[in-house]
N, C-alpha and C positions, 0 to 999 in steps of 0.2 A: 640447326643448334636444338639444343633439349630448354623445355621451358617447366618451371615449377606448375605442377596442376595446381595449386594453391592461388598461381596470381590469376586471378578472373580475370577478363580482360577489360580495357579501360571503357570499352562500348558498353560493355552488359552494364558496368558498374554505373557510368555516366547515364545508362538508361533504365534506371530500375524506375519502375513506375509509380511516381507518386500520388501518393493519397489513395492508391490499392490497399495493401497494409501500413500498419505504422512504423514509422523510419527508426527501427535500433538505434541508431547511430547519433543521430539529432540531439536528443537530450543530452548525451554526452559529450561532442562538443560543444552544446549551449553551456557546461559546467566552467570553462575557459573563460575568465574573465581578465581586462586589461590591469586593473586595479593590481590583485592579484601576482600578475606575469612581472610589473614594474618591480613591485614589493620585494619578488624574489630575486632578479637584479639586483637590485638594492642591498639585498642582504647580503648577496656574495660579495659587493662591493667595498664591505667592511675589512677585507682581508686583501685589499691593495691588489696589486698585479696578481697576485696568487700564484707566483714562479715557482716552477717545480724545483725540490731541493730544499726550499727554505721551509720555516716555522710555520710564516703563512700561509702557503701551500697545505701542510700538513692541518693546519686549523681549519683552514675551509674545506678539507677533506672530511674533518669531523661533524662539520657543521651539514655538510651535505649527507651526511650516513644517519645525521640526526633527525633532519627533515624528511628523509625517506621512510624509516621507523615512523614517524609522526602521521606519515601520509597511510600506517597499516603493512606496509611493505616487511616484514617480520623477520625475512631470509637476507635481511642486508649482508653483503660479502665485501671483500676487497681482494685483488690480486696482487701479489708483492712481486716485486723485481729489483733488479739491481741496474743503478744506470753511472755511468763514470764521465762526470763534464770533461769536454773535452778542452785542451789546453791548447795557446797558439803553437805549441810546436806539435800536438798529433793534428791540429787540425780537426775537423769536423763541423757538427752543427752547433747552434748556439745563436742563429741568428735569425730566428723567428721564421714565420710560416713559408717558407722557400725551399724552393727544388730537393724536396723530400717525397720520397715514396714512387709508388710508379706513377706516371703520369704523359702529356702528351707534350711533345717536344714539337717547335716547327710553327706553332700558333702567330701567324702576324696580329702583332696592335697596332690597332687602329686609332686616329683620331689626336686629341691632343692629351698628352702628356701629364701630371700631378706627379710633384716629386713622391718616392716613396721611399722604405728603410724600417730599419730599428733604431729607435732611439735609445742609445748608450749615457747621454748625459742625464745625472740626476740633477743635474740644477735649472733643467729645465722644466723641472718639475716646481711649479713657483707655490704649491700647500706643503709646509713647513714638515706637517702630521704625516701626511700621505708620501713624503719623500722618505721620511725617518722609518717609517713603514714599511716601506721597496728597498732600502738599503742593505739589508741582510743579504749575502749573495748563492746561489746557488754551490751546494756543493754534494760530490759525489756518494753514492751510498744507495738505502735499501728508497724504494719511492711504491706507493699504493694509489692504487684507484679504486674508486668506489661502484659497487653496482648491487642491482636488487632483480628478483625475477616475477612477474605474475604468473603463478603457473596455469596452465592451461585444465578443463577439467573433462577433454574428450583426448588432446593430444597432447601432454606435459611434455611428448618425446621432439615436438617440433617447435623452433622459437623464431620471431622478428627482435631482431636489437635495434632499439632507440638509443642515441646516442649524439654526445658534443665533449668539447675538451672543456677543463675546469681552469686550467693554468691559461697565464698571460706573461707577457713582455711588454715593455716600454717605458715603466716607469709612472704609468695612469694607474687606475682602475680595473682595467681590462674591464668596462664594463659592455663593449659590444665584443668586444674578439676576448675569451667567449660567454661571459654571463648572458649574454642574450640566448644563446645557444641551450647553454646548460642550464636558464631558465626553462625553457622548451621540454628538457629531458623531465625535469620535476615535476612540471605543473600534470606532464602525461601519467606520471608516474602516481600524481596525487589522484586522477580521476580514473584511470583503471586498476587503484589499488584499494578503492573503495568497497567495502564490504558488500554492499549493494550490488557491486558489479562484478559478473564473470567473463572469461573469455575462453576459446573453445582451443585454441593454442597457448602456446606461454610467449611472453613480452620482457624481454629483459632491457632494465633500463640500466645504462652504464656512462662515468664520467671519465672520460679519457685524463692522463697525466703526460706529461713530457709530449703534448702535440708540439710546442713552440722550438724543443730540442731536435725534432726529426720525427713527429708521430710515432716519437719509442714506445707511449705506454699501448696503444692498439697492435703494436708490433709484438712486443710481449704479450701482450693478448693473444693472438693469432699463432705465436708460435706455444705457447702454452697447453692451448686448450682446443684448436684444430681436430685432433685428433681424439679426443673425448666427446666428440658431437653424437649423439643419438645412442651413447650405452647405459645401460642402465646400473645404476650402482647403489645399494648392494644390490645382487642379483635379485629380482623377485621381488624388490623392493615397490616397482614402481616410481621412480625416482631415478630424474635424468640430469645430474649434475651441469653439465652441458649439453643441452638439446639441439638437435640439428637445425642447422642457422637456415632459415629460410629468405631471410633478408638484413641485409643494415641499411638504417637511415640515419646519416650524421647530420647533425646541425652548425653550425660555422660561421660566425657573423652575421646578423639577423635583422638590424637596424635601419640601415645608412643607404639609401637609394636618393640619390642627390643630383646625380646624372653626371656626364663628361665636365669633366676640370675648363674652366673656359683659358682665355689667354692669359688671366693670372695664374694660371695652374691650379683654381680652386674651383670646385664645383657649387653648385650653385645653395644658397642658404636654407631653404624646403625643400621636403621631399617633393621628388618631380612628379609631374601626373604620370608619366608613363612607369611609377615606379612598380616592379612584381617582384615575385619568389622565384627565386633563379633555383631549378631542380636539374642537377646533373650526374650524368653518367658517363663511365669512360669507355669511348667508343672501339679504344685498340685492347680491352682487358678480354678475357677468357669467357667470361661471362656478359657481356654486353648486350645479347640481347634479351635476356632475363633482367638486367639492370636496368634496360631501357622500359621493360613492362613494368618493371616496378614505377621507376618514373612517373610514366604515364597513368596509374594508378593514382599516385598523390595528385598529379594532376588532376584528374579527375575528382578527386574529393575535392581541390581547391573550388572547382568549379560550383561543387553542390555549396560547398560548407564554409568558404571564406567568408568574411563577412564585408571586405573593402576594397582588398588587393589582388591580381590575376596571379598566376603562375605561368614560367617558361620553360621549357625543355630543351637543356643543351647535353651535347656527348662531351664535352672536355672538363669532367671531375678531375683534380690534380689538389696536390700541398693538401691532402685533407686525411683523416682517419681511415676514413670508408675506403682510401686507396688502398690500405693494406690488407683489407678483404675482396678487393676487384675480383681475384680471379679464382676464388673461392664460392662467392654466393653471390646472389642480387645485391649490388651496393649503390648508394646515390648520396648525395650530398644536396643540401638544401643553403643558400646561399642571398646575401643581399644583391649582389653582383655576379656577375662571370667571373669565374676566378680568373681565367686564362686572360681575357679582354679587358676586363675591366678591374678588379680589385689589383692586378698586379700595376695599372698604370695610372692609378694615383686617384680613382674614382672615391675613397675614403680616406680624408685627410687624418684622419685622429687612428689610421692601423697604425699599432705598435709603437704608438707616440703616445706622451701623457696629458694629453687631450681626451684620451677614450675613459672620459667621467660620465657617471652617470647624468650628473646635471646637464651636459652641452646636447641630449638629446630630448626630441620633442615627443608629443604624445600619438602626430602623425607617424613619428621614426618606432614609437613601440607599436603600433599598431600594424608595423610591417611585420614583426616578429612575430603576433601575437596570430595575425592571419599563416604565417608560417606551421605555427602549432594549431591551430584548426585543420590545416591540409593533412600533416601529418596524422593527427588525433584520428580525422576521419577516415584515411586511407588504412592505419592499423587497427582501428576498430570492426572497420570493415574484412580484414584479410585475415584476422585474428581469432573471428567471429563475437566480438563480447556484445555484451547487452546488461541493460540495467532486467536483475531477476525480478518478477514480480510478489 
């Protein structure tokens, strides 16, 4: 299998001689801050569940674009596509993050199962204001998702994609699924778009829409943009509207690792001692070798830069936006738990529930998301050749 020349080995990355030369990456990672991360999540929750096809979803997209511009990302853009809400007669998605996109079938679940599913009962949301905010239903029509790009100084024609989905479901605030991942993308955009920071390769920050209906936003992006990769437009301009994809790093539910449910079907009250950041690739994808290499890059960055929680690499990436890219480019997903063995068996009781609220997570939970941000930023900064200009 071919491997991207840009992906240096995890061994080399982890073994950079400490103290011989100043580390250009650590000053960037040190700019991540727990309270800023929490504040970004809190800002997203003002729009409720941000369900696709609603006014609250559009308002959240506007807020995201405003945030990106405030960070100095002046080339903010939107990808537009059409989505028709399935009816009971036509079937289709609309159930939340289940069974969509390429995945791995036949993974045997183990241990005690907790309840899973999507809450569709508005009365289970006890906060009347939040219930009213989340009441307008999704309607068919135009959808948009926001992205911006840090242009590389040496290789603007190549880029890494840092992503999360901004829509949610379940009559809560979608604080964990997926404001926690969206906030990581926004925080990395803030840091890497600082005027004194430059990258040799481009980095695109994108917030997918329509993840909960079937990763439709990511699919629309792949369909519209994959054949434009690396093409200079206009010719001779040195501008590349769609730089060549070098890797996709998705962030999807980053806060809750409280362990296996007990006999009562409920996980522990506190973040478990063994909590970690799960980095997943898909073993049966066409780019499995490249994706595994990228996963180990992020793992190495976790070992070097994460302040508290370790990382774990697994081969079962599924049901997330990066799955739409996995046969075209190295693609991985960061999560709080393993998707097939943990999330799908009830390790997170807030998943698609009205209890997915900012107030239901503690600093120990938020620190897991922050450590995921440290891991991704460390890896992407290394791969893209980021540095603070003297």
